[in-house]
C-alpha positions in Angstrom: 86.8 66.5 100.4 85.6 68.0 97.0 89.1 67.5 95.5 89.3 63.8 96.5 85.8 63.3 95.2 86.7 64.9 91.8 90.0 62.9 91.7 88.1 59.6 92.2 85.5 60.5 89.3 88.5 61.7 87.0 90.0 58.5 87.7 87.0 56.5 87.0 86.5 58.4 83.7 89.9 58.4 82.4 89.8 55.1 80.2 92.0 55.2 77.3 94.7 57.4 77.0 93.6 57.8 73.4 92.3 61.6 72.6 88.4 61.5 72.1 87.6 62.8 68.7 83.8 61.5 67.9 81.3 62.3 70.9 77.6 61.5 70.9 75.6 63.1 73.5 72.3 61.1 74.6 70.8 64.2 76.5 70.2 67.9 75.9 71.7 68.7 79.2 75.0 66.9 78.3 75.1 68.5 75.0 74.6 72.0 76.5 77.8 71.2 78.9 79.9 70.3 75.7 79.0 73.5 74.3 79.6 75.4 77.5 83.1 73.9 77.7 83.8 75.4 74.1 83.9 71.7 72.4 81.0 71.5 70.2 83.5 70.6 67.5 83.9 67.2 69.2 80.2 66.3 68.8 79.2 64.4 65.9 75.5 63.3 66.9 73.0 64.4 69.6 69.8 63.0 71.0 66.9 65.4 70.5 64.5 66.7 73.3 63.2 70.2 72.5 65.2 73.1 71.0 69.1 72.6 70.1 71.8 75.2 70.8 72.4 76.9 67.8 76.0 75.5 67.8 74.3 72.2 67.0 71.5 72.7 64.9 73.1 70.8 61.8 74.4 67.9 63.7 72.9 64.4 63.0 70.1 63.1 65.1 70.5 59.7 67.0 66.7 59.7 67.9 64.6 61.4 70.6 63.8 61.2 74.2 63.5 57.5 75.1 63.7 56.5 71.4 67.3 55.9 70.6 68.2 55.1 66.9 70.8 52.5 67.4 71.7 52.0 63.8 72.1 55.7 63.3 74.5 56.1 66.5 76.7 53.1 65.3 77.0 54.6 61.8 78.7 58.0 63.5 81.4 55.7 64.9 81.4 57.3 68.2 84.6 57.0 70.7 82.6 58.5 73.7 79.1 58.6 74.6 77.7 61.1 77.1 74.7 59.3 78.8 72.2 60.5 81.3 70.1 57.3 82.1 66.7 58.6 81.9 66.9 59.7 78.3 67.5 56.0 77.1 65.2 53.0 77.9 66.5 50.2 79.9 66.5 47.7 77.1 68.7 50.2 75.2 70.9 51.1 78.0 71.9 47.3 78.1 72.5 47.0 74.3 74.9 50.3 74.8 76.8 48.5 77.5 77.3 45.5 75.1 78.6 47.5 72.4 81.7 48.4 75.1 81.8 52.2 73.5 83.5 54.3 76.3 80.7 55.9 78.2 80.1 58.8 80.7 77.2 58.7 82.7 75.8 61.7 84.6 73.0 62.2 86.7 73.7 64.8 89.1 71.3 65.3 92.1 72.7 68.4 93.6 74.2 71.6 92.0 77.6 70.8 93.7 77.5 67.4 92.0 76.7 69.1 88.6 79.8 71.4 88.9 82.0 68.4 89.7 80.5 66.4 86.8 81.1 69.3 84.3 84.9 69.0 85.5 85.0 65.4 84.8 83.3 65.7 81.3 85.9 68.3 80.3 88.7 65.8 81.5 87.0 63.0 79.2 87.0 65.8 76.4 90.7 66.1 77.1 90.1 69.8 77.8 90.3 69.9 81.7 91.5 73.5 82.2 88.2 74.5 80.6 86.1 72.5 83.0 88.2 73.8 86.0 87.4 77.4 85.0 83.8 76.9 84.3 83.1 74.9 87.4 85.1 77.6 89.3 82.9 80.4 88.1 79.6 78.4 88.8 80.6 77.6 92.0 81.4 81.4 92.9 77.8 82.1 91.6 76.3 79.6 93.4 78.0 80.3 96.7 76.7 84.2 96.2 73.0 82.6 95.5 73.2 80.8 98.9 74.5 83.6 101.0 72.0 86.2 99.5 69.1 84.3 100.0 69.8 82.3 103.0 66.7 82.1 105.8 67.0 81.1 108.9 63.6 79.4 108.4 63.3 78.1 104.8 60.1 78.7 103.0 58.1 75.5 102.2 57.5 75.1 98.7 55.6 72.9 96.5 56.8 72.6 92.8 54.2 71.4 90.6 55.5 69.3 87.5 52.1 68.4 86.4 48.2 68.3 87.4 46.6 65.4 85.9 47.8 63.4 87.6 49.5 65.4 90.4 53.3 65.1 90.1 56.0 66.8 92.0 59.8 66.5 92.7 61.5 64.3 95.2 64.4 65.3 97.6 66.9 63.6 95.2 66.0 65.6 92.1 68.2 68.5 91.4 65.5 70.9 91.3 65.0 70.3 94.9 68.6 71.4 95.7 68.0 74.5 93.7 65.4 75.1 96.0 67.5 74.8 99.1 70.0 77.5 97.4 67.2 79.9 97.3 66.4 79.4 101.0 63.5 77.1 100.4 62.7 73.6 101.4 60.8 71.2 98.8 57.7 70.1 101.1 58.1 66.4 99.3 61.8 66.3 99.9 61.5 63.3 102.0 60.4 61.1 99.0 63.0 59.5 96.9 61.7 59.2 93.6 62.6 62.1 91.1 59.0 62.9 90.0 56.6 61.1 92.6 52.9 61.2 92.1 51.1 63.0 95.2 47.7 63.9 96.1 45.8 67.1 96.6 45.1 66.1 100.3 48.9 65.6 100.8 49.9 68.8 99.4 46.9 70.5 101.6 48.6 68.6 104.8 52.0 69.8 104.2 50.6 73.5 103.5 53.2 74.9 101.3 53.9 78.6 101.8 54.8 79.0 97.9 53.6 76.9 95.0 55.4 77.1 91.9 54.2 75.7 88.4 55.2 76.3 84.8 51.4 76.8 83.7 49.0 79.7 85.2 45.9 77.3 84.7 47.6 74.8 87.2 48.5 77.6 89.5 44.9 79.2 89.4 43.2 75.8 90.2 44.8 75.9 93.7 42.8 79.1 94.5 39.9 76.6 95.2 41.8 75.8 98.5 42.1 79.2 100.4 43.3 77.3 103.6 46.6 76.8 102.0 49.3 79.3 103.0 50.4 79.9 99.6 46.9 80.7 98.4 45.8 82.9 101.2 49.3 84.9 100.9 49.3 85.2 97.2 52.1 83.2 96.7 51.4 81.2 93.4 54.2 81.7 91.3 54.9 81.2 87.6 58.1 79.3 86.4 58.8 80.4 82.8 62.5 79.6 82.6 62.9 76.0 81.3 66.6 76.0 82.2 65.6 74.1 85.5 64.9 71.0 83.6 68.4 70.9 82.0 71.1 70.3 84.5 74.0 71.8 82.5 75.9 75.0 83.4 73.0 77.3 82.6 71.0 76.0 85.3 72.8 78.2 87.9 71.4 81.3 86.2 68.1 79.4 86.0 68.4 78.9 90.0 69.1 82.7 90.1 65.8 83.4 88.6 64.3 81.0 90.9 65.6 82.6 93.9 64.6 86.0 92.6 60.7 84.6 92.1 60.5 83.0 95.4 62.0 86.2 97.3 59.4 88.3 95.9 57.5 87.4 99.2 60.2 89.7 101.0 
């Protein structure tokens, strides 16, 4: 089934037979994938959002997250755009469609989809062997994590994105799938939005056994509710690896760190 899915993706991505020479990446995660595929030489521009890989430090910028510089992009004469929809506003996405520049859109909602899309991107770059090799390594590592951290009863986890207002991740966000790989379950997996706003009362009702956040002050604030299992059991965990926020090949090792963090309850 996976092989058939990949074949369909590659067929859809095949486009022109002309070799790609000038690629613009419109998301940091997609820029990372190109680097991981050993194909940074094809990039002529990137959208900025945080620190760049060292290999791309001198590349022209085509704007920042949510603020695409269309004039700069066109001046680079790309023959392929790599797009994550959330990195560009709806109006500018419509502009890009009208330009008729070949575009590969990537928005993986699971780690398995991520590995398939890495293969598909490699095919678009005319370097399919690199994609097959990298994806194979990532799948093997992912299988190891799933086997090592499997639980008969998944841990209930609340993953906090922000506190004012309170945001978490929904079930179709790729981090939710990373939690599953670690033997855990996102307590808000039933919500479809990638980053839904929730209430403190809703968190209390779902009574997570682990609370994860990237800010210690946000974690400490939960100590005001000792009735929550995560608080009473001392399972307030600080997530320091930002790799979970970028769905590229490195996210598998970021998931391994997440699994280790969650498994500290054992």
